[in-house]
Backbone bond lengths (Angstrom), bond angles and torsions (degrees), N, CA, C in turn:
res aa  C-N    CA-C-N  psi(-1)  N-CA   C-N-CA  omega(-1)  CA-C   N-CA-C  phi
1 X - - - 1.411 - - 1.642 108.12 -
2 X 1.217 119.51 133.29 1.455 126.13 174.52 1.438 113.83 -96.80
3 X 1.405 117.12 87.27 1.472 120.66 -169.87 1.491 106.39 -104.24
4 X 1.218 118.58 113.33 1.570 129.24 -178.76 1.547 109.14 -76.58
5 X 1.386 111.27 141.14 1.506 119.61 -176.55 1.557 108.38 -60.16
6 X 1.452 117.46 -38.13 1.465 119.76 -167.09 1.568 99.95 -82.90
7 X 1.287 125.73 -21.60 1.406 125.44 173.34 1.543 112.41 -74.01
8 X 1.331 116.52 -42.20 1.451 120.77 171.86 1.434 112.22 -60.79
9 X 1.290 119.51 -39.02 1.480 119.58 -179.56 1.435 113.64 -68.43
10 X 1.346 115.67 -32.82 1.503 118.95 172.39 1.414 114.24 -67.49
11 X 1.313 119.59 -34.20 1.432 117.97 174.59 1.466 113.60 -68.44
12 X 1.256 115.01 -39.52 1.575 118.57 -175.77 1.562 106.24 -70.92
13 X 1.313 118.05 -42.04 1.440 120.64 -179.71 1.583 110.72 -64.40
14 X 1.284 114.38 -41.77 1.571 114.48 177.70 1.530 115.08 -62.75
15 X 1.292 115.04 -37.17 1.458 117.13 177.83 1.521 113.53 -73.72
16 X 1.302 114.55 -36.31 1.408 123.26 -177.18 1.451 110.91 -67.05
17 X 1.327 115.85 -52.47 1.527 128.11 -178.23 1.533 112.40 -75.69
18 X 1.325 118.13 -25.37 1.354 119.14 178.56 1.459 116.50 89.69
19 X 1.329 126.38 -20.90 1.414 125.83 178.56 1.589 106.32 -143.77
20 X 1.344 115.45 153.56 1.458 118.23 178.00 1.546 110.49 -60.08
21 X 1.338 113.09 -38.79 1.475 116.01 -174.69 1.639 110.57 -60.39
22 X 1.278 112.18 -45.39 1.472 120.69 -173.34 1.682 102.23 -69.88
23 X 1.150 116.80 -42.67 1.566 119.51 179.53 1.424 111.60 -63.12
24 X 1.377 118.35 -39.23 1.387 121.44 179.03 1.530 112.40 -63.58
25 X 1.359 112.01 -43.90 1.560 116.14 173.38 1.462 115.90 -54.32
26 X 1.316 114.27 -44.81 1.426 122.92 -179.14 1.586 109.56 -62.40
27 X 1.232 118.02 -34.66 1.577 122.23 -172.03 1.604 104.66 -95.91
28 X 1.291 118.42 -8.75 1.430 121.56 -179.42 1.555 113.08 62.44
29 X 1.466 110.72 44.19 1.465 118.16 174.61 1.469 105.69 -129.96
30 X 1.376 117.27 -176.16 1.430 120.91 173.26 1.528 114.19 -88.89
31 X 1.335 122.70 158.22 1.325 121.81 -178.33 1.559 111.18 -63.40
32 X 1.352 116.18 -33.89 1.468 121.47 170.86 1.463 112.40 -57.40
33 X 1.234 122.31 -47.24 1.463 124.30 177.66 1.467 114.33 -60.30
34 X 1.399 117.80 -41.90 1.432 124.19 175.25 1.413 111.00 -62.66
35 X 1.295 121.27 -44.53 1.448 125.71 177.33 1.503 112.08 -56.83
36 X 1.348 111.63 -41.97 1.500 119.68 -175.98 1.560 109.68 -68.92
37 X 1.234 116.39 -41.19 1.395 120.72 178.71 1.551 115.81 -67.34
38 X 1.328 117.70 -33.97 1.413 124.30 174.30 1.551 107.67 -71.89
39 X 1.375 117.67 -47.35 1.407 118.92 171.05 1.522 119.85 -48.45
40 X 1.372 109.87 -39.83 1.573 118.95 -175.16 1.588 98.82 -73.34
41 X 1.291 123.90 -42.07 1.456 123.78 -179.91 1.472 111.14 -57.65
42 X 1.357 114.80 -42.46 1.467 116.84 -176.94 1.551 107.31 -73.39
43 X 1.256 124.47 -35.94 1.384 124.56 172.28 1.534 113.40 -55.60
44 X 1.418 115.79 -47.97 1.455 118.80 175.63 1.450 113.23 -63.99
45 X 1.360 122.35 -34.32 1.516 122.99 177.42 1.426 113.08 -77.04
46 X 1.429 116.55 -22.26 1.385 121.60 -176.79 1.620 113.72 71.13
47 X 1.206 111.94 35.51 1.552 115.38 178.06 1.547 108.66 -173.41
48 X 1.334 123.08 160.91 1.316 128.50 177.69 1.516 116.35 -75.66
49 X 1.363 116.84 125.91 1.437 118.39 -171.32 1.509 112.67 -106.93
50 X 1.302 119.64 -18.69 1.395 119.42 179.80 1.560 111.40 -128.61
51 X 1.410 118.08 148.90 1.417 119.98 172.87 1.552 100.84 -92.81
52 X 1.432 121.76 127.34 1.361 116.37 -173.01 1.639 106.52 -97.59
53 X 1.380 110.21 78.86 1.457 127.68 175.76 1.388 111.26 -122.90
54 X 1.327 114.15 175.46 1.546 114.23 176.97 1.476 106.27 -120.70
55 X 1.422 116.17 120.30 1.471 121.97 2.75 1.527 109.81 -82.26
56 X 1.314 114.68 160.20 1.465 118.20 179.75 1.495 116.24 -64.54
57 X 1.255 121.71 131.67 1.404 121.19 -171.48 1.582 107.66 -128.27
58 X 1.414 114.03 142.61 1.545 113.28 178.18 1.502 111.86 -76.30
59 X 1.312 113.08 148.37 1.444 118.11 168.33 1.437 112.89 -74.92
60 X 1.350 120.14 178.85 1.500 120.61 -176.47 1.547 106.92 -60.74
61 X 1.292 118.96 -40.68 1.498 122.85 -179.98 1.499 106.82 -77.20
62 X 1.240 119.26 -31.91 1.477 114.30 177.38 1.545 113.38 -69.44
63 X 1.281 121.24 -25.09 1.319 129.01 176.99 1.580 111.55 -55.08
64 X 1.303 113.02 -48.30 1.465 118.09 -179.49 1.563 113.34 -72.25
65 X 1.378 115.20 -32.09 1.391 119.98 178.86 1.706 108.06 -72.02
66 X 1.317 111.70 -35.15 1.441 117.59 -178.39 1.452 110.39 -65.77
67 X 1.345 115.61 -44.05 1.501 119.61 179.11 1.587 108.66 -56.90
68 X 1.236 117.28 -44.53 1.429 124.82 176.64 1.530 112.01 -57.48
69 X 1.429 112.00 -48.66 1.508 114.70 178.12 1.560 115.60 -59.38
70 X 1.306 112.74 -39.29 1.511 112.32 -177.78 1.594 112.56 -80.72
71 X 1.337 112.53 -23.58 1.482 112.32 168.92 1.494 112.13 -64.03
72 X 1.352 113.53 -51.06 1.483 115.32 175.36 1.481 117.90 -56.90
73 X 1.464 118.45 -35.04 1.329 117.41 175.61 1.449 116.08 -66.20
74 X 1.325 117.07 -32.80 1.485 117.56 176.10 1.538 112.89 -70.71
75 X 1.268 118.36 -37.60 1.466 124.07 -179.60 1.480 110.44 -71.08
76 X 1.315 119.02 -44.21 1.462 123.76 -176.35 1.552 105.58 -71.36
77 X 1.292 122.58 -41.54 1.451 123.63 176.49 1.502 111.74 -59.67
78 X 1.291 118.17 -44.41 1.484 123.50 177.72 1.544 112.39 -62.53
79 X 1.240 113.93 -45.32 1.527 118.45 -179.96 1.582 109.89 -67.43
80 X 1.313 119.51 -37.21 1.416 124.91 -177.68 1.567 106.61 -64.04
81 X 1.291 113.95 -44.72 1.437 122.82 -178.21 1.548 113.57 -59.45
82 X 1.374 104.94 -48.74 1.396 118.00 179.80 1.645 113.35 -58.68
83 X 1.261 110.34 -39.37 1.559 121.23 177.04 1.579 108.99 -81.54
84 X 1.236 117.29 -6.54 1.481 117.06 178.67 1.545 115.71 73.28
85 X 1.474 112.84 25.91 1.411 113.90 179.87 1.508 116.79 -63.08
86 X 1.328 122.85 127.90 1.300 132.84 -174.38 1.622 111.53 -61.46
87 X 1.320 115.24 -32.17 1.461 121.22 -176.69 1.512 115.61 -81.40
88 X 1.347 115.04 -6.21 1.445 115.58 175.02 1.413 115.36 -126.79
89 X 1.443 111.37 72.81 1.530 120.09 -180.00 1.499 109.40 -80.58
90 X 1.400 113.57 167.16 1.389 117.09 179.28 1.428 117.02 93.90
91 X 1.347 119.78 167.38 1.500 125.83 -177.14 1.491 108.14 -75.08
92 X 1.506 108.91 167.66 1.431 118.42 174.70 1.520 106.62 -78.10
93 X 1.351 119.55 130.38 1.506 121.41 -179.23 1.534 107.90 -90.17
94 X 1.340 116.68 131.62 1.412 124.26 179.86 1.445 108.34 -131.24
95 X 1.347 120.19 99.39 1.426 123.37 167.55 1.439 115.08 -79.37
96 X 1.266 116.84 131.78 1.470 114.23 177.03 1.532 107.82 -146.07
97 X 1.434 115.17 171.46 1.427 116.73 -169.59 1.541 102.88 -122.31
98 X 1.353 118.09 141.39 1.411 127.47 177.82 1.473 116.58 -146.34
99 X 1.403 119.73 138.29 1.461 119.02 170.78 1.516 118.05 -67.69
100 X 1.315 112.46 153.67 1.441 117.18 -167.71 1.467 115.08 -59.69
101 X 1.444 117.00 -41.50 1.359 116.69 -176.64 1.620 114.75 -65.40
102 X 1.419 110.97 -41.24 1.491 110.38 172.88 1.487 111.26 -61.56
103 X 1.293 121.43 -48.08 1.433 120.38 179.60 1.510 114.82 -54.47
104 X 1.354 117.96 -36.75 1.426 119.07 176.41 1.489 118.25 -75.04
105 X 1.359 121.11 -18.56 1.340 121.09 -177.22 1.563 117.81 -116.27
106 X 1.311 122.69 -45.01 1.482 121.02 -172.97 1.450 111.67 -126.23
107 X 1.261 121.45 -18.54 1.539 118.68 -174.66 1.512 113.67 -75.39
108 X 1.316 120.62 -40.31 1.455 122.46 -179.50 1.532 107.79 -60.19
109 X 1.272 127.07 -46.86 1.466 123.40 175.60 1.415 113.66 -60.94
110 X 1.332 124.02 -30.30 1.345 126.04 169.85 1.472 116.83 -61.66
111 X 1.341 114.73 -40.78 1.513 120.24 173.93 1.458 112.85 -58.67
112 X 1.345 115.79 -40.58 1.360 123.17 -176.10 1.534 114.38 -64.63
113 X 1.322 114.46 -18.60 1.539 122.41 179.72 1.519 109.20 -97.16
114 X 1.289 127.53 6.61 1.405 129.59 -178.96 1.621 104.52 -83.95
115 X 1.327 113.28 154.76 1.532 113.23 -179.42 1.517 111.52 -74.99
116 X 1.243 117.38 162.57 1.569 121.23 175.46 1.487 113.31 -58.91
117 X 1.316 108.02 157.23 1.489 115.21 177.22 1.576 115.33 94.44
118 X 1.330 113.30 8.96 1.519 118.37 175.03 1.466 112.32 -106.70
119 X 1.242 124.07 142.42 1.378 129.94 175.77 1.494 110.98 -123.71
120 X 1.327 118.66 112.65 1.488 123.53 179.07 1.320 122.35 -94.28
121 X 1.404 120.52 131.62 1.406 127.97 176.50 1.575 107.98 -115.69
122 X 1.296 114.89 101.68 1.423 122.26 -167.51 1.505 105.72 -91.87
123 X 1.406 113.41 123.08 1.595 122.59 166.90 1.460 113.12 -96.76
124 X 1.215 126.34 105.54 1.465 129.51 170.96 1.404 113.07 -70.45
125 X 1.341 115.14 120.31 1.511 119.54 -179.17 1.521 108.17 -158.26
126 X 1.348 111.91 149.40 1.378 114.95 179.20 1.574 109.59 -61.89
127 X 1.383 111.55 150.03 1.393 116.55 -169.38 1.571 113.25 -67.73
128 X 1.377 113.48 -20.12 1.494 118.16 176.02 1.600 114.47 -80.36
129 X 1.383 109.44 -6.19 1.523 110.32 -175.91 1.524 110.75 -127.11
130 X 1.407 123.01 12.74 1.411 122.98 -177.54 1.447 109.41 -76.41
131 X 1.391 121.74 -22.00 1.432 120.67 -170.27 1.697 103.32 -76.99
132 X 1.186 122.19 -18.97 1.506 121.65 176.56 1.569 100.81 -63.68
133 X 1.283 127.84 -41.21 1.395 124.22 -174.20 1.559 111.04 -70.81
134 X 1.324 113.06 -28.83 1.553 114.64 175.28 1.470 106.19 -72.11
135 X 1.252 123.11 -44.61 1.451 123.69 -176.77 1.471 112.86 -56.79
136 X 1.378 120.53 -41.38 1.509 122.24 -172.31 1.532 109.47 -90.70
137 X 1.367 117.05 0.73 1.442 118.31 176.84 1.583 115.33 82.10
138 X 1.334 114.21 12.06 1.432 115.15 176.88 1.481 114.66 -71.00
139 X 1.423 118.05 -33.00 1.422 119.81 179.86 1.625 108.33 -129.67
140 X 1.185 110.85 159.98 1.527 118.87 -176.59 1.555 110.25 -90.77
141 X 1.409 113.38 -20.10 1.451 116.40 -174.47 1.547 108.18 -156.51
142 X 1.296 120.47 164.35 1.449 120.65 -179.90 1.532 108.46 -161.35
143 X 1.402 111.68 144.64 1.513 115.83 162.02 1.422 107.93 -89.99
144 X 1.366 114.10 130.00 1.435 118.08 -167.40 1.617 105.13 -145.81
145 X 1.358 113.24 154.09 1.493 119.62 175.28 1.455 111.41 -88.15
146 X 1.381 118.51 3.03 1.417 126.45 -176.32 1.666 113.72 -88.73
147 X 1.263 119.63 114.82 1.491 115.97 -175.40 1.562 110.84 -80.19
148 X 1.292 112.94 -29.13 1.495 119.79 -178.40 1.462 106.09 -68.69
149 X 1.255 116.45 130.83 1.584 122.69 -178.30 1.489 112.09 -72.72
150 X 1.290 118.64 129.64 1.456 119.77 167.49 1.595 113.34 -61.52
151 X 1.293 115.15 140.82 1.461 120.95 -175.76 1.620 107.59 -47.30
152 X 1.316 115.74 129.04 1.487 118.35 175.95 1.616 111.02 87.65
153 X 1.357 115.89 -1.70 1.426 116.50 -178.06 1.488 111.39 -120.25
154 X 1.402 116.63 156.68 1.388 126.96 173.48 1.461 108.74 -99.12
155 X 1.376 119.83 158.32 1.481 121.92 -170.46 1.552 104.92 -143.41
156 X 1.339 113.51 137.89 1.513 122.39 178.13 1.464 112.19 -143.35
157 X 1.338 118.55 132.31 1.470 117.60 179.49 1.492 114.56 -70.31
158 X 1.410 116.15 140.05 1.398 125.87 177.31 1.558 113.49 -96.44
159 X 1.120 111.84 -35.27 1.696 117.82 -173.34 1.476 110.93 139.58
160 X 1.291 112.92 -163.73 1.459 117.64 -178.12 1.484 114.97 -128.32
161 X 1.342 112.13 131.49 1.529 119.49 -177.13 1.524 100.53 -94.84
162 X 1.259 113.02 123.38 1.528 118.83 -177.84 1.547 108.94 -102.76
163 X 1.342 122.34 139.01 1.398 126.97 -179.34 1.529 108.19 -121.83
164 X 1.310 114.22 142.24 1.444 117.96 175.19 1.528 112.36 -121.75
165 X 1.304 123.87 142.63 1.371 122.33 176.04 1.601 108.59 -73.76
166 X 1.324 111.37 122.55 1.411 120.75 -169.25 1.552 112.18 -124.50
167 X 1.305 119.02 155.32 1.443 122.31 166.90 1.600 115.46 -151.24
168 X 1.256 120.85 169.02 1.436 125.07 166.47 1.518 107.00 -63.04
169 X 1.286 115.87 140.71 1.527 120.00 179.47 1.502 110.00 -52.59
170 X 1.385 121.87 -41.48 1.470 122.67 -173.64 1.625 110.18 -71.39
171 X 1.361 109.48 -31.42 1.470 115.07 -179.66 1.479 108.09 -74.51
172 X 1.330 121.23 -39.81 1.438 124.55 175.66 1.577 111.44 -61.38
173 X 1.382 118.64 -45.32 1.294 118.68 178.13 1.535 116.00 -63.08
174 X 1.309 115.78 -28.89 1.489 118.92 -178.11 1.594 109.51 -84.77
175 X 1.298 118.67 -46.36 1.431 116.57 -173.24 1.625 111.56 -94.77
176 X 1.343 116.51 -25.12 1.491 115.83 176.08 1.523 109.92 -124.77
177 X 1.274 120.67 66.45 1.551 119.62 179.85 1.492 112.86 -67.94
178 X 1.241 118.02 -21.54 1.546 125.43 175.60 1.412 114.56 -109.63
179 X 1.360 116.44 12.13 1.445 122.36 -170.60 1.420 116.65 85.73
180 X 1.446 123.54 162.08 1.334 124.74 -174.54 1.478 114.42 -67.30
181 X 1.317 120.46 137.60 1.514 120.41 172.09 1.519 104.63 -148.80
182 X 1.232 111.11 179.01 1.586 119.35 -165.55 1.579 103.77 -63.58
183 X 1.255 117.31 -39.39 1.469 121.09 -178.58 1.620 112.23 -64.32
184 X 1.255 112.36 -54.40 1.514 117.19 -177.58 1.558 113.78 -68.24
185 X 1.335 114.93 -33.04 1.415 120.06 175.65 1.528 114.63 -67.96
186 X 1.332 115.39 -23.75 1.411 125.08 -179.34 1.529 108.38 -73.23
187 X 1.322 117.35 -25.90 1.495 121.33 -174.11 1.562 111.92 -106.02
188 X 1.370 117.48 -31.45 1.481 115.51 -167.95 1.455 113.20 -76.19
189 X 1.376 118.33 138.31 1.464 120.59 179.73 1.528 112.44 -58.27
190 X 1.315 111.30 147.89 1.436 122.06 -177.87 1.500 113.21 -119.14
191 X 1.294 121.11 141.72 1.393 121.54 172.83 1.590 112.11 -113.18
192 X 1.336 112.75 118.30 1.497 124.25 -176.09 1.614 107.00 -99.06
193 X 1.129 115.46 153.65 1.590 118.65 178.48 1.570 104.63 -79.12
194 X 1.368 116.84 -54.52 1.494 115.79 172.70 1.545 103.49 -156.84
195 X 1.312 119.60 -171.46 1.505 119.13 -172.94 1.531 108.68 -82.95
196 X 1.388 119.28 0.47 1.523 115.99 168.09 1.581 111.41 -90.86
197 X 1.365 114.20 -7.85 1.453 117.15 -172.44 1.591 109.83 -79.57
198 X 1.177 117.97 118.11 1.530 120.71 -175.14 1.482 110.14 -117.40
199 X 1.332 122.88 13.25 1.369 124.07 179.11 1.507 114.03 -62.97
200 X 1.372 116.01 -46.51 1.496 118.53 174.58 1.434 113.12 -58.22
201 X 1.283 116.54 -40.14 1.539 121.51 -176.27 1.623 106.62 -71.25
202 X 1.272 114.76 -35.07 1.511 112.32 174.90 1.466 111.69 -64.10
203 X 1.298 120.56 -44.17 1.413 126.33 179.00 1.451 109.11 -60.85
204 X 1.332 119.76 -48.61 1.487 122.89 -173.81 1.435 108.43 -69.59
205 X 1.232 124.95 -30.86 1.424 130.65 -178.06 1.608 105.51 -62.36
206 X 1.342 107.65 -53.31 1.564 115.06 177.78 1.417 115.69 -62.04
207 X 1.383 118.79 -35.75 1.436 120.76 -170.54 1.579 108.19 -94.21
208 X 1.156 122.76 -34.79 1.543 120.17 -177.09 1.535 113.24 -104.44
209 X 1.322 120.27 -32.94 1.446 129.50 176.83 1.537 104.04 57.54
210 X 1.397 109.60 48.94 1.520 113.83 176.28 1.504 101.25 -164.35
211 X 1.546 117.38 157.50 1.383 116.81 173.70 1.534 113.35 -65.30
212 X 1.463 113.49 143.14 1.483 112.09 -179.53 1.557 102.77 -127.23
213 X 1.358 114.03 140.70 1.493 117.53 178.68 1.345 111.37 -122.73
214 X 1.312 120.96 41.86 1.463 120.08 178.75 1.568 114.90 -65.12
215 X 1.361 113.23 158.67 1.516 111.82 177.49 1.511 115.38 -57.36
216 X 1.388 120.39 148.52 1.432 121.57 -175.30 1.415 111.06 -131.03
217 X 1.377 121.51 146.34 1.492 130.11 167.49 1.544 105.03 -111.25
218 X 1.268 116.31 152.06 1.483 123.22 177.43 1.531 106.08 -124.61
219 X 1.231 119.79 111.23 1.526 123.93 -173.63 1.586 105.46 -128.21
220 X 1.329 118.53 94.66 1.485 122.93 -172.22 1.429 117.76 -85.67
221 X 1.306 128.56 35.87 1.256 131.05 167.75 1.558 116.60 -132.56
222 X 1.304 131.54 131.62 1.471 122.44 -167.06 1.447 114.93 -57.08
223 X 1.458 117.72 -44.73 1.464 121.78 -176.41 1.492 108.30 -63.32
224 X 1.159 117.15 -44.09 1.609 126.06 -175.28 1.526 107.85 -68.83
225 X 1.441 116.62 -37.66 1.470 120.01 -178.07 1.485 107.90 -65.04
226 X 1.425 117.29 -50.26 1.557 119.07 175.28 1.468 112.80 -61.51
227 X 1.316 121.48 -33.43 1.404 126.87 -174.08 1.593 105.68 -70.35
228 X 1.386 116.92 -40.44 1.446 119.19 177.71 1.506 112.31 -59.52
229 X 1.378 113.14 -39.42 1.551 115.58 179.91 1.434 106.26 -73.23
230 X 1.289 126.57 -36.71 1.396 126.83 -175.45 1.527 108.70 -70.40
231 X 1.346 120.78 -27.17 1.379 122.80 -179.57 1.545 112.07 -88.80
232 X 1.307 120.01 -2.82 1.362 121.90 169.91 1.621 112.12 95.67
233 X 1.368 121.22 14.16 1.417 126.56 175.98 1.549 108.62 -59.50
234 X 1.289 119.16 -42.27 1.500 126.01 -170.13 1.452 107.60 -174.56
235 X 1.282 108.96 179.52 1.566 122.86 170.53 1.597 105.92 -96.37
236 X 1.266 114.80 159.96 1.523 116.51 178.34 1.518 107.42 -169.12
237 X 1.394 109.47 159.02 1.518 116.31 174.88 1.521 110.35 -76.30
238 X 1.392 115.96 128.83 1.427 118.96 -174.46 1.591 103.00 -125.20
239 X 1.380 111.47 133.23 1.476 118.71 178.00 1.473 111.85 -68.51
240 X 1.291 120.40 135.97 1.425 126.49 179.39 1.535 112.12 -45.03
241 X 1.235 119.81 -51.53 1.471 118.80 174.05 1.479 121.44 -48.32
242 X 1.476 108.40 -34.28 1.494 113.08 -179.21 1.582 112.60 -79.06
243 X 1.329 116.91 -17.47 1.430 120.39 177.69 1.524 115.70 -67.31
244 X 1.229 120.14 -17.01 1.383 122.42 176.90 1.518 113.31 -66.91
245 X 1.461 113.86 -29.79 1.419 117.61 -178.33 1.635 109.31 -94.71
246 X 1.280 113.18 3.81 1.500 118.44 -176.75 1.653 109.69 -141.81
247 X 1.405 113.39 54.04 1.430 110.49 -176.41 1.467 118.85 -66.51
248 X 1.332 119.58 -13.47 1.426 120.92 179.83 1.572 114.56 -79.70
249 X 1.335 116.47 -2.45 1.431 117.72 177.09 1.596 110.49 -73.04
250 X 1.349 108.03 149.91 1.518 110.39 -176.83 1.478 109.52 -110.69
251 X 1.378 118.86 151.39 1.421 125.30 174.46 1.612 102.33 -79.25
252 X 1.317 109.25 139.74 1.539 115.54 -179.75 1.544 109.82 -104.18
253 X 1.335 122.24 -8.19 1.419 119.98 -175.08 1.646 108.03 -149.86
254 X 1.283 114.02 51.21 1.502 116.13 174.07 1.446 114.82 68.46
255 X 1.326 111.50 -126.06 1.477 121.38 177.85 1.548 114.11 -102.83
256 X 1.459 118.17 19.44 1.395 120.70 177.90 1.547 110.34 -62.62
257 X 1.240 113.88 139.97 1.473 123.41 -174.90 1.454 112.58 -142.56
258 X 1.359 118.03 158.26 1.524 124.00 164.98 1.573 107.41 -122.47
259 X 1.309 117.63 119.38 1.518 116.27 -178.16 1.487 106.27 -100.98
260 X 1.272 116.74 133.80 1.546 126.14 171.15 1.570 114.71 -114.18
261 X 1.216 117.09 106.63 1.462 120.25 177.67 1.470 108.16 -71.79
262 X 1.550 116.60 130.61 1.399 117.86 175.05 1.477 109.90 -110.79
263 X 1.318 116.31 152.86 1.391 127.42 176.07 1.556 114.27 -127.88
264 X 1.264 119.91 153.10 1.382 128.49 170.24 1.589 110.90 -101.39
265 X 1.296 116.01 115.94 1.421 119.93 172.78 1.541 108.06 -114.18
266 X 1.395 115.34 141.35 1.405 120.72 179.07 1.515 109.55 -148.71
267 X 1.427 118.06 155.17 1.391 123.73 179.35 1.543 106.49 -58.72
268 X 1.439 113.00 143.28 1.515 119.92 171.52 1.495 113.45 -79.69
269 X 1.314 113.20 74.81 1.460 117.20 -177.95 1.631 105.20 -135.48
270 X 1.326 113.95 146.01 1.464 121.73 179.77 1.626 107.91 -80.53
271 X 1.329 114.28 89.31 1.380 125.60 -174.59 1.495 111.30 -127.63
272 X 1.378 123.13 104.74 1.452 118.27 177.01 1.479 116.14 -66.31
273 X 1.355 121.17 -19.62 1.331 121.07 173.67 1.426 115.72 -70.78
274 X 1.375 113.28 -41.74 1.501 124.55 177.58 1.537 110.96 -64.01
275 X 1.345 116.12 -45.20 1.479 118.04 172.13 1.455 112.94 -62.74
276 X 1.274 121.74 -33.45 1.436 122.73 178.97 1.461 108.16 -59.36
277 X 1.409 114.47 -53.71 1.479 122.03 176.28 1.556 112.81 -51.40
278 X 1.303 116.04 -45.71 1.470 120.30 -171.81 1.501 106.11 -69.18
279 X 1.396 121.28 -40.43 1.364 122.60 -178.95 1.619 112.68 -61.75
280 X 1.418 113.70 -42.85 1.465 120.53 178.88 1.587 109.00 -61.28
281 X 1.329 114.35 -46.59 1.451 117.61 -178.38 1.535 111.23 -63.69
282 X 1.355 119.77 -41.33 1.480 120.66 176.07 1.493 118.19 -62.67
283 X 1.417 113.49 -35.38 1.381 117.05 176.59 1.611 113.85 -70.71
284 X 1.377 111.89 -40.17 1.426 111.29 174.30 1.394 116.41 -67.44
285 X 1.246 120.62 -37.34 1.471 128.14 -178.79 1.594 107.78 -59.18
286 X 1.451 110.11 -49.76 1.417 110.93 178.94 1.487 120.79 -54.30
287 X 1.385 115.29 -31.81 1.380 124.60 -178.24 1.523 114.13 -84.74
288 X 1.433 112.52 -9.55 1.471 113.18 -176.31 1.551 113.35 -118.92
289 X 1.316 118.20 -42.94 1.453 127.18 -175.22 1.516 109.23 -79.25
290 X 1.368 112.81 157.72 1.523 116.85 169.76 1.588 105.81 -73.96
291 X 1.241 110.20 149.64 1.494 111.25 172.98 1.397 119.24 -61.38
292 X 1.371 124.02 143.10 1.417 127.51 178.91 1.530 108.46 -67.76
293 X 1.326 116.24 145.77 1.445 124.76 178.21 1.569 104.88 -67.50
294 X 1.467 109.65 169.47 1.419 117.06 -174.74 1.613 109.34 -66.79
């Protein structure tokens, strides 16, 4: 296939911006010219690559080509900056995906230690789902709970995020006067981060070994999630790094924990910018997470 760089850039811009018009403005061309480039790319690939809807979405075949387009954008941009090309100003853009708890506790300090010249686009997603963003080319790297490498990516362990079932002392005294057991856990209100958050369910499965239909609150920001538990709305699984800011919370079940292994996955491309980000993430993880097992 003869895939031209300007055609690949048109595809990437269309998916990123969501419409041909917005993509054309970003590339400083007309919508007609952008459409022609994508049509030429589809002719070269021999298949339809984008669904012409709003927002523009890649087809299954388009996802593979989009990943290539964004990899080339990263490499071309870095090379142009290394050569001092005047038409490639600005920092290297690095979109990556991270789970909310890591973002709230140790990832931001890691980014502050990266060298200048990097621009981060952070996609917040549950660690069980960040690999989907790697597969479709949305991000160049991700913190994930998946050890198996996404095709075209390398993977390295970061460590273990440990969670404990916690509650406000008054809540614990009311709902768990004798400690958490299957009966009290079946009744006590629970705080979930969002509907993808299964930490509470994992703990309950281990502890009760039966379905639990206790009342639930959904609080989808880390600070507000911990605040909801502190204010007595319910109990919830709290990451150890978050407990330093909430020392008044009480354990409801002794030393019970749920451990989530975290991994760093990134595209297999020779990118100094991407390696600088990976190194900063690894150093910060080593200082925050529990070491991974053998």
